[in-house]
Structures are given as C-alpha cells and as structure tokens.
C-alpha positions as CSV (number, residue, x, y, z in Angstrom):
1,M,32.0,13.9,-9.2
2,T,34.7,16.1,-7.8
3,P,35.0,16.8,-4.0
4,L,33.6,20.4,-4.6
5,T,30.5,19.2,-6.4
6,R,27.4,18.8,-4.2
7,R,24.9,16.1,-5.1
8,D,21.3,17.3,-5.3
9,P,19.4,15.3,-2.7
10,R,16.5,14.7,-5.0
11,E,18.7,12.6,-7.2
12,E,19.1,10.1,-4.3
13,L,15.3,9.7,-3.4
14,G,15.5,5.8,-4.0
15,R,17.6,5.8,-0.8
16,L,16.3,8.6,0.9
17,E,14.2,8.3,4.2
18,L,12.9,11.6,5.6
19,P,11.3,11.8,9.0
20,I,8.1,13.2,7.4
21,F,7.4,10.1,5.4
22,P,5.8,8.1,8.2
23,L,3.9,11.0,9.6
24,V,1.8,12.0,6.6
25,R,-1.3,9.9,5.5
26,F,-3.3,10.5,2.5
27,V,-6.9,10.0,2.8
28,L,-9.4,9.4,0.0
29,V,-13.0,9.9,0.9
30,G,-15.7,8.1,-1.1
31,V,-13.3,7.3,-4.2
32,H,-15.4,5.9,-7.0
33,Y,-12.7,4.5,-9.4
34,P,-10.3,1.7,-8.7
35,E,-7.8,3.3,-11.1
36,N,-7.6,6.4,-9.0
37,V,-6.9,4.2,-5.9
38,G,-4.0,2.6,-7.7
39,A,-2.8,5.7,-9.2
40,A,-2.8,7.4,-5.6
41,A,-0.8,4.5,-4.1
42,R,1.8,4.9,-7.1
43,A,1.7,8.8,-6.5
44,I,2.5,8.8,-2.8
45,K,5.2,6.0,-3.1
46,T,7.0,7.9,-5.9
47,M,7.2,11.0,-3.3
48,G,8.4,8.6,-0.3
49,F,5.3,8.2,1.5
50,R,3.3,4.9,2.2
51,S,0.3,5.7,4.2
52,L,-3.0,5.5,2.1
53,W,-6.4,5.5,3.8
54,L,-9.8,5.0,2.2
55,V,-13.0,6.1,3.7
56,R,-16.3,4.5,2.5
57,P,-14.8,3.6,-1.0
58,G,-17.2,3.0,-3.8
59,R,-18.2,-0.6,-4.4
60,L,-15.6,-0.8,-7.2
61,A,-12.7,1.0,-5.5
62,A,-11.1,-1.7,-3.6
63,P,-7.5,-2.1,-3.7
64,S,-7.8,-5.6,-4.6
65,H,-9.6,-4.5,-8.0
66,E,-7.7,-5.6,-11.2
67,M,-7.5,-1.9,-12.2
68,A,-6.4,-0.6,-9.0
69,R,-3.5,-3.1,-9.1
70,K,-2.8,-2.2,-12.7
71,M,-2.5,1.5,-11.9
72,A,-0.2,0.9,-8.9
73,V,3.0,0.3,-10.9
74,K,5.7,-0.7,-8.4
75,S,3.5,0.3,-5.6
76,L,1.4,-2.8,-4.7
77,D,3.1,-2.6,-1.1
78,V,1.4,0.7,-0.5
79,L,-2.0,-0.5,-2.1
80,E,-2.0,-3.6,-0.2
81,A,-1.1,-1.9,3.1
82,S,-3.9,0.7,2.6
83,R,-6.5,1.0,5.3
84,T,-10.3,1.1,4.7
85,V,-12.7,2.8,7.2
86,D,-16.3,3.8,7.4
87,A,-15.8,7.2,8.7
88,L,-13.4,10.0,8.1
89,A,-13.0,10.5,11.9
90,D,-11.6,7.0,12.1
91,A,-9.0,8.0,9.4
92,L,-8.2,11.2,11.4
93,D,-7.8,9.3,14.8
94,G,-4.4,10.3,16.2
95,V,-3.8,13.1,13.6
96,S,-2.8,16.6,14.9
97,L,-3.2,18.5,11.6
98,V,-5.9,17.9,9.0
99,L,-5.4,19.6,5.6
100,A,-8.4,19.0,3.2
101,T,-8.6,19.8,-0.5
102,S,-11.3,21.7,-1.9
103,G,-12.2,23.1,-5.3
104,R,-14.9,25.2,-3.9
105,R,-14.6,28.8,-4.9
106,G,-15.4,31.9,-2.8
107,V,-14.0,30.5,0.3
108,S,-11.4,32.5,1.9
109,G,-8.1,31.6,3.9
110,V,-7.4,28.5,1.5
111,L,-3.9,27.4,1.4
112,S,-1.8,26.7,-1.7
113,P,-0.3,23.3,-2.1
114,R,3.1,24.6,-1.5
115,A,2.0,26.5,1.8
116,A,0.3,23.1,2.9
117,G,3.4,21.1,2.3
118,R,5.3,23.5,4.5
119,L,2.7,23.2,7.0
120,A,2.8,19.5,7.0
121,R,6.7,19.7,7.3
122,H,6.4,22.0,10.5
123,A,3.9,19.4,12.1
124,A,6.0,16.4,11.2
125,A,9.0,18.2,12.7
126,R,7.1,18.2,15.9
127,Q,6.5,14.3,15.4
128,Q,2.6,15.2,14.8
129,Q,0.6,13.1,12.5
130,V,-0.7,14.8,9.3
131,A,-3.6,13.9,7.1
132,V,-4.2,15.2,3.7
133,V,-7.8,14.4,2.8
134,F,-9.4,14.3,-0.8
135,G,-12.8,14.0,-1.8
136,N,-14.3,11.8,-4.4
137,E,-14.0,12.4,-8.1
138,K,-17.5,13.9,-8.7
139,T,-18.4,16.2,-5.6
140,G,-15.2,16.4,-3.5
141,L,-15.5,16.7,0.1
142,G,-18.9,17.7,1.7
143,R,-19.3,20.6,4.2
144,A,-19.4,18.2,7.2
145,E,-16.1,16.5,6.2
146,L,-14.6,20.0,5.5
147,T,-15.4,21.0,9.1
148,L,-12.9,18.4,10.3
149,A,-10.1,20.0,8.7
150,H,-7.8,22.6,10.3
151,E,-6.9,24.1,7.0
152,R,-8.3,23.9,3.4
153,I,-6.0,23.7,0.2
154,R,-6.9,24.7,-3.2
155,I,-5.0,23.6,-6.2
156,P,-4.8,26.7,-8.4
157,M,-5.7,26.3,-12.2
158,A,-5.1,28.5,-15.2
159,A,-7.9,27.0,-17.4
160,D,-11.7,27.2,-16.6
161,Q,-11.8,23.5,-15.0
162,P,-13.6,22.8,-11.8
163,S,-10.8,20.4,-10.6
164,I,-8.0,18.1,-11.6
165,N,-7.9,14.4,-11.5
166,L,-7.9,12.8,-8.0
167,A,-4.7,10.9,-8.3
168,Q,-2.9,14.0,-9.9
169,A,-4.1,16.0,-6.9
170,V,-2.8,13.3,-4.6
171,Q,0.6,13.5,-6.5
172,L,0.7,17.3,-6.4
173,L,0.3,17.4,-2.7
174,A,2.6,14.5,-2.0
175,Y,5.2,16.2,-4.1
176,E,4.8,19.6,-2.0
177,C,5.1,17.8,1.2
178,L,8.3,16.1,-0.2
179,M,9.7,19.2,-1.3
180,A,9.2,21.1,1.9
181,A,10.9,18.3,3.7
182,L,13.8,18.5,1.3
183,E,14.3,22.0,2.4
184,D,15.3,20.8,5.9
185,H,17.4,17.8,4.4
186,G,19.4,19.7,1.8
C-alpha cells in the first residue's frame, strides 16, 4: 500500500469498534425456530453488534437448542449472552428509539432499511439506546407491538413474496446500521 492509498474501513471490520455497536439491540418477538435465533446471532455479530433479545420465544427457540448453536457460527458469545424476557416492554426498557419491522402493506410513513440505519446512527450519536424489533416467522409483529415503535420499517421486495426470512431481515437491518455508522467513521 502506497502512502497515497487510502484503506477502505470496511476491510478492517474485524478490528473495528464503532460507538453504535453497544447502543443497538436486535429484538426478536415470538420467534419459533431455533435456527433463526442462531442465524440472527451470527447476522448481528458479522456486522459488529452484540445485543440480541428474545421476547416470549417459542418452546424450541432457546439459545441453548442444538440447532441455534449450530447456526450461530463463530457467534456463540452473542447467542449465549442473549437476553430472554416475557414482554416487549421489558426488552425496550431504557431504549430511546424503537424501530419495528413490518411487512404490512397499506401503511404510510414506513422507513426503508437504509433510512432506519441512518436514524439509528443519529440516535446512537446522542448516546441513545436503539432497538430494532422483528416479529415472528409466521405473523410478524401484532398491532399492539407495533404501537410501541417510534418508526416502522418495511423491506422492499421485487418479487411477490409476503416477507423474507427472519434472520435475513436481521442481517439486512444490521448491515444498514453498520453502513450508516461507517459514513461517520470513514
């Protein structure tokens, strides 16, 4: 590398610590499948985040389940540190900004994942805790849960599908939060 060559900060993510990382938590409400719990842990860790919360997970969706552990490749620390609570309000305690995902159509004022990432970055810059909330694999978040959100996020899709896989949605939102934070870092 010559003195005039600037390194892309994304190449150093293994060593990178951004102020946003400890301020964003990813909350899975009513998750059914242990594979999604493990894959979500892996998804957030690959983007630098560490805080995974489970609200009323299904009987099998325990972090200790064999399939959750199998899917959490090199992310057992995040999986084992995940917090399980009985109510969404408990997972949102101390949070200043709640971003909730929704696949519901016909709702106005929803954010794109990119806009949500930027909003999370701005809140984190003010040292505010942020929660990105996801519903279960079958029905998503209910109306009561959505009312706890300050903003709603919808992931746009080109195909006629009602939604994407839960862990993929977690990955996508974690990525957008990371990319927004890198704009300040870079």
